[in-house]
C-alpha positions as a Python dict, from the first residue, in 0.01 Angstrom:
ca = {
    (1, 'X'): (0, 0, 0),
    (2, 'X'): (-375, 65, -5),
    (3, 'X'): (-578, -36, -311),
    (4, 'X'): (-922, 118, -360),
    (5, 'X'): (-1157, 71, -653),
    (6, 'X'): (-1415, 332, -751),
    (7, 'X'): (-1667, 390, -1026),
    (8, 'X'): (-1531, 621, -1293),
    (9, 'X'): (-1705, 959, -1325),
    (10, 'X'): (-1775, 1152, -1643),
    (11, 'X'): (-1480, 1376, -1551),
    (12, 'X'): (-1239, 1077, -1572),
    (13, 'X'): (-1213, 1053, -1953),
    (14, 'X'): (-864, 1210, -1968),
    (15, 'X'): (-743, 996, -1678),
    (16, 'X'): (-872, 677, -1843),
    (17, 'X'): (-708, 770, -2172),
    (18, 'X'): (-379, 824, -1989),
    (19, 'X'): (-405, 484, -1817),
    (20, 'X'): (-496, 319, -2149),
    (21, 'X'): (-203, 479, -2330),
    (22, 'X'): (32, 350, -2059),
    (23, 'X'): (-109, -4, -2044),
    (24, 'X'): (-259, -116, -2376),
    (25, 'X'): (72, -236, -2520),
    (26, 'X'): (109, -478, -2227),
    (27, 'X'): (-175, -689, -2369),
    (28, 'X'): (-45, -697, -2726),
    (29, 'X'): (126, -1002, -2869),
    (30, 'X'): (500, -996, -2930),
    (31, 'X'): (592, -829, -3257),
    (32, 'X'): (297, -588, -3259),
    (33, 'X'): (402, -271, -3435),
    (34, 'X'): (416, 41, -3219),
    (35, 'X'): (228, 226, -3493),
    (36, 'X'): (-60, -25, -3464),
    (37, 'X'): (-67, 22, -3086),
    (38, 'X'): (-64, 400, -3124),
    (39, 'X'): (-344, 389, -3384),
    (40, 'X'): (-561, 167, -3163),
    (41, 'X'): (-513, 395, -2864),
    (42, 'X'): (-593, 700, -3079),
    (43, 'X'): (-907, 541, -3228),
    (44, 'X'): (-1051, 329, -2946),
    (45, 'X'): (-894, 459, -2626),
    (46, 'X'): (-887, 835, -2681),
    (47, 'X'): (-1023, 1084, -2431),
    (48, 'X'): (-1322, 1141, -2662),
    (49, 'X'): (-1395, 768, -2682),
    (50, 'X'): (-1375, 735, -2304),
    (51, 'X'): (-1621, 1023, -2274),
    (52, 'X'): (-1857, 821, -2498),
    (53, 'X'): (-1801, 504, -2294),
    (54, 'X'): (-1868, 691, -1969),
    (55, 'X'): (-2195, 831, -2108),
    (56, 'X'): (-2318, 487, -2219),
    (57, 'X'): (-2570, 341, -1972),
    (58, 'X'): (-2469, -11, -2087),
    (59, 'X'): (-2109, 34, -1972),
    (60, 'X'): (-1939, 66, -1637),
    (61, 'X'): (-1580, 175, -1590),
    (62, 'X'): (-1392, 115, -1266),
    (63, 'X'): (-1066, 277, -1162),
    (64, 'X'): (-817, 127, -917),
    (65, 'X'): (-611, 365, -709),
    (66, 'X'): (-304, 278, -506),
    (67, 'X'): (-260, 515, -216),
    (68, 'X'): (-487, 758, -402),
    (69, 'X'): (-295, 742, -732),
    (70, 'X'): (-468, 591, -1040),
    (71, 'X'): (-317, 251, -1120),
    (72, 'X'): (-554, 65, -1354),
    (73, 'X'): (-905, 30, -1485),
    (74, 'X'): (-1168, -207, -1617),
    (75, 'X'): (-1457, -157, -1855),
    (76, 'X'): (-1772, -368, -1849),
    (77, 'X'): (-2021, -386, -2135),
    (78, 'X'): (-2369, -498, -2034),
    (79, 'X'): (-2632, -649, -2265),
    (80, 'X'): (-2901, -415, -2398),
    (81, 'X'): (-3159, -669, -2279),
    (82, 'X'): (-3143, -988, -2067),
    (83, 'X'): (-3191, -1203, -2377),
    (84, 'X'): (-2936, -1020, -2593),
    (85, 'X'): (-2648, -1225, -2729),
    (86, 'X'): (-2294, -1087, -2754),
    (87, 'X'): (-2250, -909, -3089),
    (88, 'X'): (-1954, -1120, -3202),
    (89, 'X'): (-2097, -1448, -3342),
    (90, 'X'): (-1793, -1647, -3222),
    (91, 'X'): (-1851, -1520, -2869),
    (92, 'X'): (-2228, -1573, -2889),
    (93, 'X'): (-2178, -1938, -2981),
    (94, 'X'): (-1911, -1995, -2713),
    (95, 'X'): (-2054, -1826, -2404),
    (96, 'X'): (-2275, -2062, -2205),
    (97, 'X'): (-2480, -1849, -1964),
    (98, 'X'): (-2715, -1557, -2031),
    (99, 'X'): (-2745, -1275, -1962),
    (100, 'X'): (-2374, -1213, -1993),
    (101, 'X'): (-2157, -904, -1966),
    (102, 'X'): (-1825, -845, -2138),
    (103, 'X'): (-1519, -756, -1933),
    (104, 'X'): (-1383, -548, -2217),
    (105, 'X'): (-1075, -398, -2054),
    (106, 'X'): (-857, -499, -1761),
    (107, 'X'): (-537, -296, -1741),
    (108, 'X'): (-294, -218, -1459),
    (109, 'X'): (29, -18, -1475),
    (110, 'X'): (324, -252, -1530),
    (111, 'X'): (512, -162, -1211),
    (112, 'X'): (208, -270, -1006),
    (113, 'X'): (163, -616, -1161),
    (114, 'X'): (152, -889, -898),
    (115, 'X'): (65, -651, -614),
    (116, 'X'): (-310, -715, -586),
    (117, 'X'): (-437, -426, -799),
    (118, 'X'): (-574, -648, -1077),
    (119, 'X'): (-733, -881, -821),
    (120, 'X'): (-911, -587, -655),
    (121, 'X'): (-1031, -460, -994),
    (122, 'X'): (-1150, -807, -1089),
    (123, 'X'): (-1343, -853, -765),
    (124, 'X'): (-1513, -516, -803),
    (125, 'X'): (-1592, -587, -1169),
    (126, 'X'): (-1748, -925, -1090),
    (127, 'X'): (-1952, -760, -814),
    (128, 'X'): (-2076, -499, -1064),
    (129, 'X'): (-2178, -771, -1309),
    (130, 'X'): (-2367, -958, -1036),
    (131, 'X'): (-2539, -636, -929),
    (132, 'X'): (-2674, -598, -1284),
    (133, 'X'): (-2822, -947, -1270),
    (134, 'X'): (-2595, -1120, -1520),
    (135, 'X'): (-2537, -1495, -1503),
    (136, 'X'): (-2184, -1477, -1642),
    (137, 'X'): (-1905, -1248, -1753),
    (138, 'X'): (-1679, -1312, -2052),
    (139, 'X'): (-1362, -1165, -2195),
    (140, 'X'): (-1132, -1200, -2491),
    (141, 'X'): (-759, -1237, -2429),
    (142, 'X'): (-476, -1284, -2675),
    (143, 'X'): (-372, -1648, -2685),
    (144, 'X'): (-5, -1546, -2654),
    (145, 'X'): (-58, -1335, -2342),
    (146, 'X'): (58, -1595, -2090),
    (147, 'X'): (56, -1362, -1789),
    (148, 'X'): (-302, -1245, -1849),
    (149, 'X'): (-425, -1597, -1923),
    (150, 'X'): (-277, -1720, -1593),
    (151, 'X'): (-446, -1435, -1405),
    (152, 'X'): (-784, -1500, -1570),
    (153, 'X'): (-757, -1872, -1495),
    (154, 'X'): (-687, -1793, -1127),
    (155, 'X'): (-985, -1555, -1135),
    (156, 'X'): (-1223, -1834, -1239),
    (157, 'X'): (-1243, -1772, -1615),
    (158, 'X'): (-1233, -2086, -1830),
    (159, 'X'): (-1169, -2107, -2202),
    (160, 'X'): (-1497, -2164, -2384),
    (161, 'X'): (-1398, -2069, -2739),
    (162, 'X'): (-1193, -1846, -2963),
    (163, 'X'): (-1241, -1525, -3158),
    (164, 'X'): (-1046, -1282, -3373),
    (165, 'X'): (-933, -932, -3274),
    (166, 'X'): (-824, -678, -3535),
    (167, 'X'): (-513, -484, -3436),
    (168, 'X'): (-370, -272, -3713),
    (169, 'X'): (-416, -473, -4029),
    (170, 'X'): (-364, -809, -3860),
    (171, 'X'): (-623, -1044, -3711),
    (172, 'X'): (-503, -1173, -3375),
    (173, 'X'): (-621, -1497, -3211),
    (174, 'X'): (-798, -1453, -2878),
    (175, 'X'): (-937, -1703, -2632),
    (176, 'X'): (-1292, -1643, -2518),
    (177, 'X'): (-1300, -1699, -2143),
    (178, 'X'): (-1615, -1708, -1931),
    (179, 'X'): (-1685, -1703, -1561),
    (180, 'X'): (-2024, -1832, -1451),
    (181, 'X'): (-2154, -1630, -1155),
}
């Protein structure tokens, strides 16, 4: 099995939407309504939204491929200026180092969990953050997502705070995790 990570191109919006539709539910807490998952994918992870993300100079999207077949992706959100704080006030007060980038999405197809795809995506994402001159990278992860929290801990992200995440009509509790670079 060969894992390769590449920068997403503007032509990858449909591919990214397809990966998101197949993986977003894996990060949701138990009991999340399928209708809420579907609405989030339609609103935030649609092909049109990915086209917007890909056109945004303050974002980078990376795609992992296993033997040439798309298997997962990440999305990084960079600050508009070196002194810019994260927009969420809970995150801004928790994150220690500036400038900081957000690791907004880390998703891998379920049948490839534990096979090194997420680790390759994480390494490439951290390299991209370093290349942009950031001192840290942060992410939000549902507090009930044990598997993801274990992976982020192994990847050097420590809990520095908490924030809320709106999914459907319900506010979910997320950890804010940061990795100093």
